[in-house]
C-alpha positions in Angstrom: 76.2 -73.7 65.6 72.3 -73.3 64.4 71.7 -76.0 61.8 67.9 -76.2 61.0 65.5 -79.1 60.5 61.6 -79.4 59.4 59.6 -81.4 60.6 55.8 -82.1 59.5 53.6 -84.4 61.8 50.3 -83.4 61.6 48.6 -80.1 62.4 51.1 -78.0 62.5 50.0 -75.9 65.8 50.6 -78.5 68.4 53.8 -79.4 66.7 55.4 -75.6 66.6 54.4 -74.8 69.9 55.9 -78.4 71.5 59.2 -77.6 69.9 59.3 -73.7 70.9 58.9 -75.7 74.1 62.6 -77.7 74.3 65.4 -75.3 75.9 67.8 -75.1 72.8 65.6 -74.4 70.0 66.3 -71.1 69.3 63.1 -70.8 66.4 60.1 -72.5 65.0 58.4 -71.2 61.7 55.1 -73.6 60.4 54.7 -73.7 56.9 54.2 -76.3 54.3 57.1 -78.3 52.5 58.2 -80.1 49.4 54.3 -79.0 47.9 54.6 -78.5 43.9 52.6 -75.0 44.1 54.8 -71.4 45.0 53.3 -69.6 47.8 50.4 -71.5 48.4 47.8 -70.5 50.7 46.3 -72.3 53.6 42.6 -73.2 52.1 45.2 -74.5 48.5 47.3 -76.7 50.9 43.9 -78.4 52.4 41.9 -78.0 49.0 43.5 -77.7 45.9 46.0 -81.5 45.9 49.1 -78.6 45.8 51.3 -81.4 47.9 52.4 -79.5 50.7 53.0 -81.1 54.3 52.3 -78.9 56.9 55.6 -78.6 58.5 57.5 -76.6 61.2 61.2 -75.1 60.7 63.0 -76.1 63.7 66.5 -73.9 64.2 68.5 -75.2 66.9 71.8 -75.1 68.4 74.0 -77.8 67.7 76.5 -79.1 70.1 76.8 -82.1 68.9 74.4 -85.1 68.0 71.1 -83.1 69.0 69.5 -83.6 65.9 69.2 -87.6 67.2 67.6 -86.1 70.7 65.0 -83.7 68.3 64.2 -86.9 66.5 63.4 -88.6 69.8 61.7 -85.9 70.7 59.6 -86.3 67.2 58.6 -89.2 67.4 57.1 -88.8 71.1 54.0 -86.9 69.1 53.7 -88.7 66.3 52.2 -91.6 65.1 54.9 -92.7 62.8 52.9 -95.4 61.1 50.0 -93.4 59.8 49.8 -92.3 56.4 48.2 -89.1 56.0 46.9 -88.8 59.5 47.2 -87.9 62.8 44.8 -87.3 65.4 41.7 -86.3 63.9 43.7 -84.4 61.0 43.3 -86.8 57.6 45.0 -85.6 54.8 48.3 -85.5 52.6 48.7 -82.4 54.1 48.9 -84.3 58.0 51.8 -86.6 56.5 54.9 -87.3 58.5 58.0 -85.7 57.6 61.7 -85.3 57.7 63.5 -82.9 55.3 66.9 -81.8 55.8 68.9 -78.9 54.2 72.3 -80.6 55.2 73.0 -84.1 53.6 75.0 -84.8 56.2 72.1 -85.1 58.8 70.9 -88.1 56.5 72.8 -91.2 58.3 72.0 -89.9 61.4 68.5 -89.7 60.7 68.3 -93.5 58.9 70.2 -94.0 61.8 67.4 -92.7 64.3 64.7 -94.4 61.9 66.3 -98.0 61.9 66.1 -97.8 65.9 62.1 -96.9 65.6 61.7 -99.2 63.5 63.3 -102.1 65.8 61.6 -100.5 68.8 57.8 -100.5 66.8 58.4 -103.7 65.1 56.5 -102.4 62.6 57.4 -100.4 58.7 57.1 -96.5 59.4 55.4 -94.3 57.2 57.3 -91.4 58.0 58.4 -89.5 55.0 62.2 -88.6 54.5 63.3 -86.2 51.8 65.9 -83.1 51.2 63.9 -79.9 51.7 62.9 -79.2 47.8 60.6 -75.9 49.2 59.4 -74.6 52.1 56.6 -71.5 52.5 55.8 -70.0 55.9 52.3 -70.1 56.4 50.0 -67.3 56.9 50.6 -65.2 59.8 48.0 -65.9 62.0 49.2 -69.8 61.9 52.7 -68.3 63.5 52.4 -69.4 67.5 48.3 -70.0 66.2 48.3 -71.9 70.1 50.2 -69.0 71.7 47.7 -66.7 70.3 44.8 -69.2 71.0 45.6 -71.3 74.3 42.3 -72.7 73.8 42.7 -74.1 70.4 42.7 -77.4 68.8 45.6 -79.7 68.9 45.8 -83.1 68.1 49.1 -83.1 70.9 48.0 -83.6 74.4 48.9 -81.3 77.2 51.2 -83.7 79.2 54.3 -83.6 75.9 53.5 -80.1 76.2 54.3 -80.4 80.3 57.6 -83.0 79.2 58.7 -80.2 76.5 59.5 -77.4 79.1 61.7 -80.3 80.8 63.2 -81.0 77.5 66.7 -79.4 76.9 69.0 -79.9 73.5 72.1 -78.5 75.4 72.7 -81.6 78.0 
């Protein structure tokens, strides 16, 4: 069965590349989630206070407790305690967030976050909400780092190498 989750973790270019490399992830798409305007542009999201977060839609093959594995991988590429900032990217659009479409995913998400909170012994800044809206980003943003290998990314290459070895299907 295929499922989807929407994850915001700063600039969506690197988050998309990271998850696209993981065995068991079937599809990724960058876009803008949970804001206040319809069909926003990148410019609007960055400069017009639309409330959207740069987000990656992740479609994956669900063979059991896969969501908790995906979330564990997600925590490795974000600072879960940082508010509206990841790496050099600052602003509300760069917040961290987990946006779900299946209410049955919420207990898995909450359990995962409780474990992370205990491990870090700090308050988390990850927004957890049902997906209100998702608008695909402009075409030039899709698979950006594949098209522009030297493009900016706040996620280090070591994470991409680990993602290539990760699998949801084990």
